[in-house]
N, C-alpha and C positions, 0 to 999 in steps of 0.2 A: 566420304567421297571414294568412288571406286577407281579403277584403272582406266585410263583414256587410250584409245587406239585410233589409228587412221588406216583406211584401206583405199587404195587408188590404183587406177589402171586406165588403159585405153582399149577400145574395141574397134578393130579394123572393119571396114565395110559394113558398118551398122546402119540399119534402116528403121527398125522398130522392134518393140518387145521389151523383155526384162533387161534393165541396165545392170542392176545389182540387187542381191538378196542377202540380208543379214539374218543369220539364224542364231538365236540366243542359246547358250548352253542350258542343260537341264537343271542346273543348280544356281542360276544367276539371272538377273534381269539386265536388259540393255537399254540405255537411254541414247537416243539419236541427238547429237548436239548440232550437227550441220551437214550439208552436202553441197556439192558443186557439180554441175553438168555443163560441159562445153564441147566444142568441136574444132577439129583442125581443118578448117575450110575457109575459103573466102567467098563462098556462095551464100546468099541470104535464103535461109530456109527456116521454117518454124514448126513447132509442135507443142504438145503439153506433156510435161513431166508429171507423173502421178506418183504420189507416196501412198502406199496402202499396206494394211495388214493382210497377210496371206494365210489361208487355212491349210494349204498344202504347199510343199516346196516344188520349185521347178526342177528341170533336169536338162542335161545336155550341154551345159555351159562349162566354164572353167573355174577352178578354185583360186581364190585370191588370199594371200597372207595378210592378215591385219597386223600392223606394226605398233608396238607400244610407244607412246610418246615419252615415257620416262624410262631411261636406261635401267635395265635390271628388272623391270616388271615381267611377270609371267606372260606366257603366250596367251592370246585370246582363247577362251574356253569354247567358243562357238565356231561357226564357219561363215565364210563370205563367198558368194558365188557371183559370176557375171555372165551376161549374155546367154541365159538359158534358152535353148531352142524350144523346149516345152515350158511354157510360162507357169509361174506360180498360180495356184487356183484359189477360188472362193475369196475374192478380194473385198476388203472393206476400205474404201477410200478415205484417207485422212487429209489429203491436200492435193490441189491441182495448181501447177505453176507453168505459166506460159514461157516458152523457151525459144530463143532465137539463136541460130548457129553463129551469128556475128557477135552476139553479146554474152551468151551463156546464161546460166541461172545460178545464183548463190543464195542459199537459205540458211540462216543462222537462227536457231530456236532460242527463245528466252527460257530460263529455268522452268517457268510455269507451263510452257507449251511444248516441252520436249516429249516426243513420242516415246512411250514405254513399251518395250517388247518383253512380254512375260517369259518365264523359263520355258524352253523348248518351242517357243513361237518364233515367228519371222516377220520381217518387214521388207518391202520391196520397192524399188524405184523402177518405173517403167515408162517407156515412151508411148504415148497414146496414138499418135498419128505417124505415118511413115515419113521419114526424111529421105532426101536424096542420099545415096550411099556416101558415108563419110566416116572418118575416124573420130569416134566419140570418146571424150575424156571425162572421167568422173572421179570424185573423191568423197568419202564419207568419214566423219569423225564421230565416234561414239564412246560410251562409257559402259563398262561391265561392273555391276555391283553384286557381290556375292561370289560364289565359286570357290 
């Protein structure tokens, strides 16, 4: 078993595009265990959250620190970004999840279905359709093996 990390944040005035991008380090693989997307709103709006492998990284967003779940574990060897204004490119869709701002969406993968991010590769969560501007909350839990 590798080291488990969580990354979480909220994006003010979010309407559409990349929610978060997890970039694996060059010497390790990353397994996505779960993710949550929700909104701080009382307005009913919906879209589709897409989970995809990305051939190229997005840009223009913010860096997020992934925190180890075990005290004393090393820092995550890769990077996590959120709200890239230039989206990740060449997407291979792995899943589509209907999202309601009132309910949010929680996805927990079984061990057999956890997406694997190869060394130096990336995985991205993005909003397919535009939402009414809202503060979007997200959390991703993942494991780094190697490094």
